[in-house]
MMTF fields as JSON, N, C-alpha, C and O atoms, coordinates in Angstrom:
{
  "mmtfVersion": "1.0.0",
  "mmtfProducer": "UNKNOWN",
  "numBonds": 343,
  "numAtoms": 344,
  "numGroups": 86,
  "numChains": 1,
  "numModels": 1,
  "chainsPerModel": [1],
  "groupsPerChain": [86],
  "chainIdList": ["A"],
  "bondAtomList": [4, 2, 8, 6, 12, 10, 16, 14, 20, 18, 24, 22, 28, 26, 32, 30, 36, 34, 40, 38, 44, 42, 48, 46, 52, 50, 56, 54, 60, 58, 64, 62, 68, 66, 72, 70, 76, 74, 80, 78, 84, 82, 88, 86, 92, 90, 96, 94, 100, 98, 104, 102, 108, 106, 112, 110, 116, 114, 120, 118, 124, 122, 128, 126, 132, 130, 136, 134, 140, 138, 144, 142, 148, 146, 152, 150, 156, 154, 160, 158, 164, 162, 168, 166, 172, 170, 176, 174, 180, 178, 184, 182, 188, 186, 192, 190, 196, 194, 200, 198, 204, 202, 208, 206, 212, 210, 216, 214, 220, 218, 224, 222, 228, 226, 232, 230, 236, 234, 240, 238, 244, 242, 248, 246, 252, 250, 256, 254, 260, 258, 264, 262, 268, 266, 272, 270, 276, 274, 280, 278, 284, 282, 288, 286, 292, 290, 296, 294, 300, 298, 304, 302, 308, 306, 312, 310, 316, 314, 320, 318, 324, 322, 328, 326, 332, 330, 336, 334, 340, 338],
  "bondOrderList": [1, 1, 1, 1, 1, 1, 1, 1, 1, 1, 1, 1, 1, 1, 1, 1, 1, 1, 1, 1, 1, 1, 1, 1, 1, 1, 1, 1, 1, 1, 1, 1, 1, 1, 1, 1, 1, 1, 1, 1, 1, 1, 1, 1, 1, 1, 1, 1, 1, 1, 1, 1, 1, 1, 1, 1, 1, 1, 1, 1, 1, 1, 1, 1, 1, 1, 1, 1, 1, 1, 1, 1, 1, 1, 1, 1, 1, 1, 1, 1, 1, 1, 1, 1, 1],
  "groupList": [{"groupName": "MET", "atomNameList": ["N", "CA", "C", "O"], "elementList": ["N", "C", "C", "O"], "formalChargeList": [0, 0, 0, 0], "bondAtomList": [1, 0, 2, 1, 3, 2], "bondOrderList": [1, 1, 2], "singleLetterCode": "M", "chemCompType": "L-PEPTIDE LINKING"}, {"groupName": "ASN", "atomNameList": ["N", "CA", "C", "O"], "elementList": ["N", "C", "C", "O"], "formalChargeList": [0, 0, 0, 0], "bondAtomList": [1, 0, 2, 1, 3, 2], "bondOrderList": [1, 1, 2], "singleLetterCode": "N", "chemCompType": "L-PEPTIDE LINKING"}, {"groupName": "LEU", "atomNameList": ["N", "CA", "C", "O"], "elementList": ["N", "C", "C", "O"], "formalChargeList": [0, 0, 0, 0], "bondAtomList": [1, 0, 2, 1, 3, 2], "bondOrderList": [1, 1, 2], "singleLetterCode": "L", "chemCompType": "L-PEPTIDE LINKING"}, {"groupName": "ILE", "atomNameList": ["N", "CA", "C", "O"], "elementList": ["N", "C", "C", "O"], "formalChargeList": [0, 0, 0, 0], "bondAtomList": [1, 0, 2, 1, 3, 2], "bondOrderList": [1, 1, 2], "singleLetterCode": "I", "chemCompType": "L-PEPTIDE LINKING"}, {"groupName": "PRO", "atomNameList": ["N", "CA", "C", "O"], "elementList": ["N", "C", "C", "O"], "formalChargeList": [0, 0, 0, 0], "bondAtomList": [1, 0, 2, 1, 3, 2], "bondOrderList": [1, 1, 2], "singleLetterCode": "P", "chemCompType": "L-PEPTIDE LINKING"}, {"groupName": "SER", "atomNameList": ["N", "CA", "C", "O"], "elementList": ["N", "C", "C", "O"], "formalChargeList": [0, 0, 0, 0], "bondAtomList": [1, 0, 2, 1, 3, 2], "bondOrderList": [1, 1, 2], "singleLetterCode": "S", "chemCompType": "L-PEPTIDE LINKING"}, {"groupName": "VAL", "atomNameList": ["N", "CA", "C", "O"], "elementList": ["N", "C", "C", "O"], "formalChargeList": [0, 0, 0, 0], "bondAtomList": [1, 0, 2, 1, 3, 2], "bondOrderList": [1, 1, 2], "singleLetterCode": "V", "chemCompType": "L-PEPTIDE LINKING"}, {"groupName": "ARG", "atomNameList": ["N", "CA", "C", "O"], "elementList": ["N", "C", "C", "O"], "formalChargeList": [0, 0, 0, 0], "bondAtomList": [1, 0, 2, 1, 3, 2], "bondOrderList": [1, 1, 2], "singleLetterCode": "R", "chemCompType": "L-PEPTIDE LINKING"}, {"groupName": "ASP", "atomNameList": ["N", "CA", "C", "O"], "elementList": ["N", "C", "C", "O"], "formalChargeList": [0, 0, 0, 0], "bondAtomList": [1, 0, 2, 1, 3, 2], "bondOrderList": [1, 1, 2], "singleLetterCode": "D", "chemCompType": "L-PEPTIDE LINKING"}, {"groupName": "PHE", "atomNameList": ["N", "CA", "C", "O"], "elementList": ["N", "C", "C", "O"], "formalChargeList": [0, 0, 0, 0], "bondAtomList": [1, 0, 2, 1, 3, 2], "bondOrderList": [1, 1, 2], "singleLetterCode": "F", "chemCompType": "L-PEPTIDE LINKING"}, {"groupName": "LYS", "atomNameList": ["N", "CA", "C", "O"], "elementList": ["N", "C", "C", "O"], "formalChargeList": [0, 0, 0, 0], "bondAtomList": [1, 0, 2, 1, 3, 2], "bondOrderList": [1, 1, 2], "singleLetterCode": "K", "chemCompType": "L-PEPTIDE LINKING"}, {"groupName": "TYR", "atomNameList": ["N", "CA", "C", "O"], "elementList": ["N", "C", "C", "O"], "formalChargeList": [0, 0, 0, 0], "bondAtomList": [1, 0, 2, 1, 3, 2], "bondOrderList": [1, 1, 2], "singleLetterCode": "Y", "chemCompType": "L-PEPTIDE LINKING"}, {"groupName": "GLN", "atomNameList": ["N", "CA", "C", "O"], "elementList": ["N", "C", "C", "O"], "formalChargeList": [0, 0, 0, 0], "bondAtomList": [1, 0, 2, 1, 3, 2], "bondOrderList": [1, 1, 2], "singleLetterCode": "Q", "chemCompType": "L-PEPTIDE LINKING"}, {"groupName": "GLU", "atomNameList": ["N", "CA", "C", "O"], "elementList": ["N", "C", "C", "O"], "formalChargeList": [0, 0, 0, 0], "bondAtomList": [1, 0, 2, 1, 3, 2], "bondOrderList": [1, 1, 2], "singleLetterCode": "E", "chemCompType": "L-PEPTIDE LINKING"}, {"groupName": "ALA", "atomNameList": ["N", "CA", "C", "O"], "elementList": ["N", "C", "C", "O"], "formalChargeList": [0, 0, 0, 0], "bondAtomList": [1, 0, 2, 1, 3, 2], "bondOrderList": [1, 1, 2], "singleLetterCode": "A", "chemCompType": "L-PEPTIDE LINKING"}, {"groupName": "CYS", "atomNameList": ["N", "CA", "C", "O"], "elementList": ["N", "C", "C", "O"], "formalChargeList": [0, 0, 0, 0], "bondAtomList": [1, 0, 2, 1, 3, 2], "bondOrderList": [1, 1, 2], "singleLetterCode": "C", "chemCompType": "L-PEPTIDE LINKING"}, {"groupName": "HIS", "atomNameList": ["N", "CA", "C", "O"], "elementList": ["N", "C", "C", "O"], "formalChargeList": [0, 0, 0, 0], "bondAtomList": [1, 0, 2, 1, 3, 2], "bondOrderList": [1, 1, 2], "singleLetterCode": "H", "chemCompType": "L-PEPTIDE LINKING"}, {"groupName": "THR", "atomNameList": ["N", "CA", "C", "O"], "elementList": ["N", "C", "C", "O"], "formalChargeList": [0, 0, 0, 0], "bondAtomList": [1, 0, 2, 1, 3, 2], "bondOrderList": [1, 1, 2], "singleLetterCode": "T", "chemCompType": "L-PEPTIDE LINKING"}, {"groupName": "GLY", "atomNameList": ["N", "CA", "C", "O"], "elementList": ["N", "C", "C", "O"], "formalChargeList": [0, 0, 0, 0], "bondAtomList": [1, 0, 2, 1, 3, 2], "bondOrderList": [1, 1, 2], "singleLetterCode": "G", "chemCompType": "PEPTIDE LINKING"}, {"groupName": "TRP", "atomNameList": ["N", "CA", "C", "O"], "elementList": ["N", "C", "C", "O"], "formalChargeList": [0, 0, 0, 0], "bondAtomList": [1, 0, 2, 1, 3, 2], "bondOrderList": [1, 1, 2], "singleLetterCode": "W", "chemCompType": "L-PEPTIDE LINKING"}],
  "groupTypeList": [0, 1, 2, 3, 4, 5, 1, 6, 7, 8, 9, 9, 6, 5, 10, 10, 6, 5, 11, 12, 7, 6, 9, 3, 13, 8, 1, 7, 8, 6, 1, 14, 6, 2, 10, 8, 2, 14, 10, 9, 15, 7, 14, 16, 8, 5, 17, 9, 8, 10, 8, 4, 7, 5, 16, 14, 3, 2, 13, 18, 7, 7, 13, 6, 11, 2, 7, 3, 12, 10, 11, 2, 10, 2, 17, 4, 8, 13, 2, 19, 8, 1, 11, 7, 10, 8],
  "groupIdList": [1, 2, 3, 4, 5, 6, 7, 8, 9, 10, 11, 12, 13, 14, 15, 16, 17, 18, 19, 20, 21, 22, 23, 24, 25, 26, 27, 28, 29, 30, 31, 32, 33, 34, 35, 36, 37, 38, 39, 40, 41, 42, 43, 44, 45, 46, 47, 48, 49, 50, 51, 52, 53, 54, 55, 56, 57, 58, 59, 60, 61, 62, 63, 64, 65, 66, 67, 68, 69, 70, 71, 72, 73, 74, 75, 76, 77, 78, 79, 80, 81, 82, 83, 84, 85, 86],
  "secStructList": [7, 7, 7, 1, 7, 2, 2, 2, 2, 2, 2, 2, 2, 2, 2, 2, 2, 2, 2, 2, 2, 2, 6, 7, 6, 6, 7, 2, 2, 2, 2, 2, 2, 2, 2, 2, 2, 2, 2, 2, 6, 6, 6, 6, 1, 7, 7, 7, 7, 1, 1, 2, 2, 2, 2, 2, 2, 2, 2, 2, 2, 2, 2, 2, 2, 2, 2, 2, 2, 2, 2, 2, 2, 1, 7, 2, 2, 2, 2, 2, 2, 2, 2, 2, 2, 7],
  "xCoordList": [193.985, 193.395, 193.465, 193.124, 193.895, 194.051, 192.761, 192.334, 192.143, 190.889, 191.067, 190.084, 192.297, 192.574, 192.793, 193.549, 192.135, 192.423, 193.916, 194.556, 194.468, 195.92, 196.496, 197.582, 195.803, 196.351, 196.396, 197.328, 195.413, 195.408, 196.482, 197.192, 196.594, 197.621, 199.016, 199.878, 199.232, 200.518, 200.831, 201.979, 199.808, 199.971, 200.482, 201.434, 199.853, 200.272, 201.631, 202.422, 201.904, 203.221, 204.297, 205.333, 204.057, 205.015, 205.271, 206.419, 204.204, 204.37, 205.102, 205.964, 204.764, 205.417, 206.917, 207.735, 207.274, 208.685, 209.392, 210.525, 208.74, 209.337, 209.598, 210.671, 208.637, 208.822, 209.966, 210.772, 210.038, 211.087, 212.466, 213.448, 212.547, 213.831, 214.315, 215.508, 213.39, 213.757, 214.065, 215.013, 213.271, 213.39, 213.855, 213.152, 215.034, 215.593, 215.926, 216.736, 215.3, 215.389, 216.742, 217.008, 217.609, 218.905, 219.977, 221.152, 219.589, 220.502, 220.499, 219.438, 221.657, 221.769, 221.195, 220.519, 221.444, 220.925, 219.406, 218.749, 218.853, 217.396, 216.784, 215.774, 217.374, 216.851, 216.882, 215.952, 217.944, 218.031, 216.939, 216.328, 216.689, 215.649, 214.27, 213.457, 214.004, 212.701, 212.489, 211.377, 213.534, 213.43, 213.13, 212.295, 213.815, 213.57, 212.15, 211.471, 211.702, 210.334, 209.303, 208.286, 209.564, 208.634, 208.476, 207.368, 209.579, 209.519, 208.804, 207.89, 209.216, 208.636, 207.145, 206.366, 206.75, 205.357, 204.493, 203.306, 205.104, 204.405, 203.77, 202.597, 204.569, 204.089, 203.61, 202.699, 204.217, 203.896, 203.334, 203.251, 202.953, 202.417, 201.103, 200.765, 200.377, 199.12, 199.388, 200.387, 198.493, 198.588, 197.645, 197.501, 197.007, 196.041, 196.713, 197.799, 196.039, 196.415, 195.114, 194.198, 195.037, 193.787, 193.507, 192.358, 194.541, 194.36, 194.041, 194.874, 192.847, 192.448, 193.412, 193.606, 194.004, 194.938, 196.209, 196.703, 196.736, 197.924, 197.628, 198.445, 196.464, 196.07, 196.019, 196.498, 195.444, 195.334, 196.728, 196.963, 197.637, 199.004, 199.667, 200.267, 199.557, 200.179, 199.564, 200.275, 198.267, 197.602, 198.034, 198.188, 198.228, 198.716, 200.113, 200.401, 200.979, 202.323, 202.249, 202.921, 201.427, 201.302, 200.765, 201.204, 199.824, 199.251, 200.319, 200.305, 201.239, 202.318, 203.219, 203.573, 203.586, 204.428, 203.736, 204.359, 202.458, 201.719, 201.64, 201.666, 201.544, 201.527, 202.85, 202.863, 203.958, 205.265, 205.333, 205.777, 204.896, 204.94, 204.049, 204.414, 202.889, 201.998, 202.688, 202.654, 203.309, 203.942, 205.176, 205.58, 205.772, 206.924, 206.513, 207.225, 205.382, 205.048, 203.884, 203.85, 202.941, 201.756, 201.969, 202.782, 201.23, 201.24, 200.39, 199.604, 200.533, 199.666, 198.177, 197.362, 197.817, 196.416, 195.946, 194.835, 196.783, 196.426, 196.352, 195.484, 197.264, 197.21, 195.907, 195.283, 195.504, 194.249, 193.068, 192.174, 193.053, 191.982, 191.924, 190.841, 193.09, 193.119, 192.656, 191.956, 193.038, 192.633, 191.115, 190.509, 190.51, 189.062, 188.311, 187.186, 188.912, 188.271, 188.298, 187.415, 189.309, 189.478, 188.452, 188.452],
  "yCoordList": [84.065, 83.308, 84.136, 85.319, 83.539, 84.229, 84.126, 83.03, 85.273, 85.294, 85.738, 85.88, 85.955, 86.403, 85.187, 84.286, 85.144, 84.059, 84.034, 85.083, 82.834, 82.687, 83.493, 84.057, 83.562, 84.317, 85.817, 86.5, 86.332, 87.751, 87.992, 88.996, 87.083, 87.218, 87.2, 87.998, 86.295, 86.229, 87.544, 87.986, 88.168, 89.451, 90.507, 91.227, 90.6, 91.596, 91.258, 92.159, 89.999, 89.597, 89.999, 90.545, 89.733, 90.063, 91.57, 92.004, 92.361, 93.818, 94.317, 95.191, 93.767, 94.175, 93.881, 94.72, 92.708, 92.333, 93.288, 93.697, 93.64, 94.568, 95.931, 96.506, 96.442, 97.722, 97.618, 98.54, 96.515, 96.345, 96.258, 96.752, 95.641, 95.555, 96.946, 97.239, 97.788, 99.146, 100.033, 100.817, 99.909, 100.785, 100.001, 99.951, 99.39, 98.651, 99.655, 100.559, 99.494, 100.521, 100.627, 101.649, 99.634, 99.745, 100.329, 100.368, 100.769, 101.393, 102.9, 103.522, 103.493, 104.921, 105.777, 106.768, 105.424, 106.199, 106.14, 107.147, 104.969, 104.825, 105.686, 106.349, 105.69, 106.527, 108.002, 108.743, 108.436, 109.833, 110.141, 111.209, 109.207, 109.403, 109.44, 110.309, 108.507, 108.499, 109.769, 110.295, 110.26, 111.509, 112.684, 113.534, 112.725, 113.774, 113.686, 114.704, 112.476, 112.296, 112.719, 113.325, 112.399, 112.784, 114.304, 114.817, 115.009, 116.473, 116.983, 117.802, 116.5, 116.943, 116.63, 117.426, 115.474, 115.021, 115.506, 115.19, 116.27, 116.756, 115.605, 115.645, 114.603, 113.408, 113.704, 113.045, 114.686, 114.974, 116.378, 116.875, 117.013, 118.376, 118.43, 117.524, 119.498, 119.702, 119.932, 120.547, 119.436, 119.694, 120.811, 121.081, 121.46, 122.506, 123.668, 124.114, 124.137, 125.364, 126.005, 125.312, 127.324, 127.991, 127.854, 127.966, 127.616, 127.355, 125.867, 125.02, 125.535, 124.124, 123.277, 122.095, 123.868, 123.107, 122.782, 121.656, 123.76, 123.516, 122.477, 121.595, 122.588, 121.614, 120.204, 119.249, 120.08, 118.761, 118.19, 116.997, 119.031, 118.572, 118.074, 116.999, 118.858, 118.477, 117.193, 116.352, 117.042, 115.833, 114.614, 113.524, 114.795, 113.7, 113.252, 112.056, 114.212, 113.866, 113.045, 112.023, 113.506, 112.824, 111.408, 110.481, 111.239, 109.917, 108.927, 107.764, 109.381, 108.513, 108.101, 106.929, 109.055, 108.745, 107.727, 106.772, 107.943, 107.018, 105.62, 104.627, 105.538, 104.215, 103.489, 102.3, 104.202, 103.596, 103.076, 101.952, 103.888, 103.495, 102.285, 101.404, 102.253, 101.099, 99.801, 98.811, 99.815, 98.595, 98.207, 97.044, 99.158, 98.836, 98.315, 97.503, 98.765, 98.49, 97.516, 96.82, 97.457, 96.635, 95.191, 94.916, 94.291, 92.89, 92.741, 93.635, 91.637, 91.421, 91.454, 91.949, 90.939, 90.982, 92.42, 92.773, 93.244, 94.65, 95.4, 96.254, 95.081, 95.698, 95.331, 96.179, 94.08, 93.625, 94.375, 94.807, 94.534, 95.282, 96.71, 97.234, 97.345, 98.707, 98.76, 99.692, 97.771, 97.717, 97.609, 98.26, 96.797, 96.602, 97.868, 98.083, 98.707, 99.955, 101.023, 101.88, 100.981, 102.036, 101.917, 102.717],
  "zCoordList": [-83.062, -84.164, -85.446, -85.435, -86.527, -87.807, -88.61, -88.973, -88.888, -89.634, -91.082, -91.81, -91.503, -92.859, -93.758, -93.394, -94.941, -95.883, -96.205, -96.283, -96.39, -96.522, -97.688, -97.553, -98.826, -99.966, -99.665, -100.09, -98.947, -98.566, -97.514, -97.56, -96.583, -95.54, -96.171, -95.802, -97.114, -97.815, -98.524, -98.541, -99.112, -99.784, -98.799, -99.102, -97.623, -96.636, -96.028, -95.75, -95.823, -95.315, -96.329, -95.949, -97.6, -98.648, -98.713, -98.804, -98.667, -98.706, -97.471, -97.566, -96.318, -95.073, -95.15, -94.771, -95.632, -95.765, -96.736, -96.482, -97.827, -98.787, -98.146, -98.327, -97.409, -96.72, -95.709, -95.585, -94.998, -94.005, -94.665, -94.11, -95.831, -96.54, -96.948, -96.883, -97.365, -97.785, -96.586, -96.614, -95.546, -94.378, -93.154, -92.145, -93.241, -92.111, -91.016, -91.22, -89.855, -88.823, -88.146, -87.513, -88.242, -87.578, -88.503, -88.139, -89.664, -90.617, -90.394, -90.425, -90.17, -89.878, -91.0, -90.722, -92.256, -93.382, -93.435, -93.7, -93.185, -93.194, -92.109, -92.346, -90.923, -89.847, -90.228, -89.909, -90.907, -91.353, -92.374, -92.325, -93.302, -94.312, -93.656, -93.972, -92.749, -92.073, -91.26, -91.21, -90.628, -89.861, -90.799, -90.491, -91.942, -92.922, -93.479, -93.613, -93.802, -94.304, -93.262, -93.601, -91.996, -90.931, -90.894, -90.736, -91.039, -91.03, -92.281, -92.183, -93.459, -94.722, -94.8, -95.324, -94.28, -94.364, -93.195, -93.112, -92.302, -91.112, -90.335, -89.963, -90.11, -89.421, -88.007, -87.507, -87.366, -85.967, -85.78, -84.657, -86.877, -86.839, -87.595, -88.357, -87.371, -88.08, -89.564, -89.937, -90.396, -91.832, -92.256, -93.448, -91.299, -91.632, -92.355, -91.986, -93.383, -94.073, -94.541, -94.984, -94.441, -94.835, -96.325, -96.754, -97.111, -98.536, -98.708, -98.384, -99.214, -99.338, -100.184, -99.902, -101.2, -102.036, -101.264, -101.32, -100.547, -99.728, -98.659, -98.394, -98.053, -97.027, -97.624, -97.012, -98.808, -99.456, -99.761, -99.573, -100.225, -100.508, -99.232, -99.214, -98.169, -96.898, -96.34, -95.792, -96.476, -95.983, -96.798, -96.249, -98.103, -98.948, -98.551, -98.519, -98.249, -97.785, -96.509, -96.369, -95.588, -94.294, -94.481, -93.799, -95.398, -95.644, -96.114, -95.711, -96.96, -97.432, -96.269, -96.14, -95.431, -94.271, -93.356, -92.892, -93.107, -92.231, -92.833, -92.105, -94.146, -94.798, -94.574, -94.258, -94.738, -94.491, -93.063, -92.828, -92.114, -90.71, -90.427, -89.649, -91.06, -90.87, -91.281, -90.549, -92.449, -92.942, -92.141, -92.149, -91.457, -90.617, -89.252, -88.662, -88.743, -87.344, -87.129, -86.114, -88.055, -87.834, -88.292, -89.175, -87.681, -88.097, -89.367, -89.682, -90.093, -91.255, -90.882, -91.661, -89.717, -89.289, -89.085, -89.48, -88.475, -88.266, -89.597, -89.782, -90.527, -91.848, -92.556, -93.195, -92.442, -93.041, -92.436, -93.164, -91.127, -90.462, -90.98, -91.242, -91.128, -91.666, -93.111, -93.506, -93.898, -95.306, -95.425, -96.276, -94.583, -94.633, -94.228, -94.678, -93.387, -92.936, -94.013, -94.063, -94.881, -95.913, -97.012, -97.947]
}
C-alpha cells in the first residue's frame, strides 16, 4: 500500500530516474566510476581519523556515496521513509 502523497512520490520517482540515468549499472564506465567513488569515499571502510576535521571530511565523502547508492537501489517508498527519518 502506498502511503506517500502522489506529488511527493512523483518527486522521489523523478529523482530516482535521474540518478539511474546518470549511473546506469550495465555501463562499463559507470561501474568504473562507482568503484572509484566507493574507494575514494571509503564506502566499505571506516571513516575514523583521530583528527576531527579529517574525520568530518571522510564522513562527508561517505555520505555522498551512500546517497548515490540509495537512489539507485531503494524504491520511492523507501526513499520517502529515509527522508522522513533525516
